[in-house]
N, C-alpha and C positions, 0 to 999 in steps of 0.2 A: 503493499499499500503504499501510497506518495503521502508525508506528511509535510509540514513547514517544519524547517531546520529547528527552532522553538523550542518545536516537541522532543526534539529526538534531544536535546543540549538540559533539557530541563533535570532529569534523573542524576547527571552525572554526578556535579559532587560531593550530594548524601549520600551516594554510592560507591566514592571512590574508585571513579574510573572517567576515562575520557578518551572520546572518540578519534577515532582517525579520520580524516578527512581524504581521499585519493583522486587524485586530479585524473581525467579521463581526456584523449582524444583522438577517439574511433569506438565506432561499435563492437568490435569486439573487446575493446577493456570494460566498458558501462556494463556487456554482459559477465566478462570475467566477475569485475569488482560487486555485482549483485550478487553470483552465485555462491564466491567465496564467502561474506558475510552469512548467506542463507544456510550455509552445511553449519556454520558455529551459534546461531540463533541469537547475530549481532543486529542491531540497528547501522543502519546505512548513510553516509553521507559521499556524496559522488557529487565530483566541483569538476565545472565546465572554465578553466581563465577564458578571461575575456576575449586573448587573442585563439584560444581554440575555439570557440564561437566560430571566428574568423575561417583559421582551417579545416572547418568542420562545413565550412560553407562554400567549401571549393575553391575555397582562397590558398592556394600551398606557400605563398609570400606572407604567411599569414600577418607578419610586422607591418604590411601597408594594409591592412582587412578594414572597409568600409563599413558602416552600419547595416548596407544591405547583406554584410556579406556575413554579418555576423549574426542577425535576423536569422537568416537560411542555416546557418552552422548550430544557433541556439533552437531551432525546431528540430533539425536530427538529431541532437542530442536529446531533447525531451522526447521525442519520439520512441529513442530507442531507452531510455530508463523507464518510459510508459510498456513497452513493449514487454522488457524480463522482468519490472518491478511491479507492476500495475497492481496484478493478485498473487502479489508477492506475500508469504505468513508473517514477514521482516518489515519494517516500518522506515521508510526510507524517504531522504532527501536529495534533490540535487540543488547543489548551491556555486554560485555564479562566484569564480576566485577572483580577486584587480578588477573589479568594474572599475574601469576610467572615467566617467562619466553617463549622466543621464540617459545620455542615448543607448548606452550600454547595458542599463540597466533595466529600462523599459524593453531591450530586443531579448534580455535573457527571460523578462517577467513572460514575455507574449510567446515565448519557445516553450515554457510550461516547468522554467526553471521555481521551487518552490524558495527560494533563499535567494539574497545576493547580498555580495558588499562591493563597496563604493569606497575607495581607495583614494581619500584624501590627505593623504599623511607626507607628502612632499608641501603641503600647502601651510599657510601661517593659522596660527590655533582658529580664530575667529570666522576663516575661510572653510576651513575644514569642518565647522559644527556647522556652517552655513551650507554647504553643500550634504553634508550628512541628515539634515533637520529635512532636506527637501526630498531625499530620497527616500525616508522614514515616512515622509506621508505618503507620497506615491506607494511604497510598496505595503504599507500597514493596510490600509483601505483594502488592500485585496488577498489578507493574509499574510504575506509572504515577509520572511523575518529580512532583517538586516545585520549585518556588521561592518564593519568600520576599521581604520586604523588611526593608532597614536603614539607618535614617534618612531625612526624612522629604522631600517634595517638595511644595512651594508648586505653589496651582492647584486648578484644579477639572474632577470627570472622574469622570458619575454621583455615584455618593456619596461618592467620594474626595474632600478638600479638606482644603485648610489653606494658610492665607494665608504661612506661610514657612516655608524650607527649613529643615533643618538637616541639612548634610552626614555622609556615613560618614564614619566614624572607620573607618581600616584595621582595626588589632586586634581592633576589635570584629568587625571582619568574620569576622578567623581565629577569634578566639571564638565566633560565630554556629555558623559551618563547621563546627568539633572538634563543638559542643554538639550540632547538629543534625542532620547528613549532609544536608545539603539538597541539592540538585544544581546550582543555579542563584540568584544572589540579585541581587536588583535594587538598587543601589546609587544613592544622593543625590550628585549631581558637577554641578549647574549645570539638569540638564532641570527642565522645570516641566509637569503636565499642561494640556491643555486648548488652546485656539489664541490666547490674550492672555500670550502669554510674556515679551512687551518686545521690543524692537528691543535685537540685536548681541549677543545671551546668549553668555556664554562658558565655557564647559568646562572644568570644573577634571578634565584628565586628568592631571594628577598624581595626584589620588585613586584611579583607575581603576589605575593603571602601580605605585603600591605597594601594593595589594591585591592584586594579580594576582603579583608578586612576590615578595610574602608566602608565596600561595599554595603557589608552584612552590617554594620552599624549604622550608615543611613537608609538601610531599608533597602537595597539597590538590589532588582533580579536583574541579570545579567550575566554570561558568561566570558573568559579571561580564551582567546585564543592564540595558540605558538604555530606562527608561521614559520617558514624558512628551517621546517624540522626535520629533513630526510636524515637517515642516519647513514648511507653510503655505505653500504657494506661494500667492505674490503675485499671479499672472495671474488664480491663477483666483478669488482673494478680489474682484480689479476684477473679472472678468467676471460673478460675483454679483450685488456691486454695481451691475452696469451693466442688469441683468436684473429693477431692482425690490428686494436684497436692501438690508438695511443692517447691514453686518457691520464693525465697526472694531474698533482697538487687535489686528488678530488676525497677531499676526507669531511664526515659529517658530525649530527650532533649524536654522543654516544647515551644509547637506550637506558644507560641506569642514571644520567641526568634529565631526560624529557621524565623518567617513568619518578623519580625526584619531584617535580614541578609539579604534581597533577595535584598532591594534596595540597600542594598552596596555589590552589586554586585554577588552574588550565584544564577546560573543558576541551576542549578544541584542537588537533593538533595536526599540522597540515602538512600532508607526503604528496612531493613528484617525484622530485631524483632517481628515488629509490624503483619508483616503477618506471621510467624509461632506462637506466642501468639494467634491471632488470630482463626488459624487451629485447633491447638493443645485443645482450649477450645469448641472448636465445636467436633473435634471426642470425647472428654472427655463426652461432653455432648450428643452427639448422642447413647453412650454406655450408660449414664444413661437413657433418654426415651424409649428403645428400649432394655431392657435386652437377649430379643434371640438371639441378634445377636454377643453376648460375646461367642459364644460354634457356630457361621452361619462360618466352617472354615476358610479360609486366615485371613477373617473380625476376628475371634476369637480370631487371633493370634494380634492382632494389641491390640484388646483388653491388651492382657497380659502383653505385651511390653510396653502397658501404664501404667500397675499394677504395673510391675516392674522397670520404671522408673519417681516417681514423682515431682524432679527436672527437668527431659528434656522438654523442648517444643521445639526443631527442630524437624517437622513431621519428616524428614528422619531418626530420629530415632523409627519410628512408622509405616511407610508404607513400610518395605521392604517386608511383607506377598503380597504384593499386583503388584510384581516390573513390570509385564506384564503393567498392567493399569498406572502405575506411569511413565513409557518408553515410552511405544507407545499409552496410551488413549483406550487398549482392554477391551470389554464389559466382567467385569468378572460373570454381573448377580446382581440379584434385593441388595443383601446384599452389593456387591462393589459400588454399582449404590448409594448406600445411602453413604459408607462413601467419593466419588468423591462428591456428590452435600455438604455435611456439607464442607469438603475442599471447595469448591470455593464458598461455602456462606460468611467465613471465610476470603479469598481473596476478596472479594468486599467487604463486612465491611469496612477491614484495608483504603484497596486501597482507597474506592471511597468518605471519608471522606478527605486525604489529597488532592486529584483530586480539590476538593472543598479547603479546607483552602492556597493552596497554588497557585489559583489562576488563572488553567489551565481548568476551566469553557470554552466553548466554543470557544477555542484558536487551534483547529484544522485548519480553517480557516485561520491560519497565517501565517502556514509553505507551503515555496514551494518545490514542488514535484522535487525531483529529483532523479535520477538512480545515483546505483554506478560506471554506464561508465560514468555519464556527470560528476560526481565531483571528477572522478581520472582526467577528462581532467581540470578540472579546478584548480586543485592539480599541476599537467604538467604547463599548464601557469602559476601562479604562482610561479614556479619554487621551489614545496613541496610535 
């Protein structure tokens, strides 16, 4: 069943676990994320980044995606999640990750997203509040959850880039919650976007603790979010490089650090890079084990892109030759099925391990089912 993300996040703090939120860029990835959560009876949050919508709209140069591209792509992701999740026994939310502006937010909601993030973290505080409040009003009228960001994370992911971090000020976080009525707040406490986070990153858990304690004191109902939280498993990096890859300086956030942040108030943990790495490793491994696929039409083009881009690990760099399958799940024949099977297995590996580590196992039963219409009515009664 599809529900607003707020319903899925509500039980996390009191029950001592966090929700992993997993980015998808293809129908096969959405299918695998949902099926893996079903296997563990865990609620699911799938994320489509703003530019993932552009890619899923057919814009392979997704950094230049237009609003029209994002509208098409949001619908394609939304359709995939509905196909595999509408009749599921677990609650599922589809969340826009790093929405750039109101147009991106509207495109996502029109496509079937039940939650959106507006990223105004690069703006001055008051402008961030103004933009976020505008999104909250639009989304809450439709029962859609809203996440925002305060503080700046270093690193690179799609169009999100910063050379340096700015930690979130706990008092500013409280002001922000009160001014915007946002449901979830991504904080800067030491995580970083991308695969190159540096060795031995130390999270400032005291920042999350201070914000959560202030929220409880002020009676604020909201959830703290950890962006840039991929663990970047070193065994996968090593396997990619052994298969002809050239990935360097790739280090993630240690699992014990992320798990220690959960009781400090972190209720949602975003993961993208781990999935990218596992899928890329599987694609390289596929062509190693089945060399006949190297000349199998469009699938052979995927192999050539892998050879041309040894340092790349974003599957969007390799999958454009089979865009009909990526965007719509079209069955492209035996060779394409071998590719999608490799993609799905990579997703299951990355996601399944973190469902266990974050404590999500069996937690689907804790989520109160609610429709977008029911949530919209709840927001109206609360005046937000």
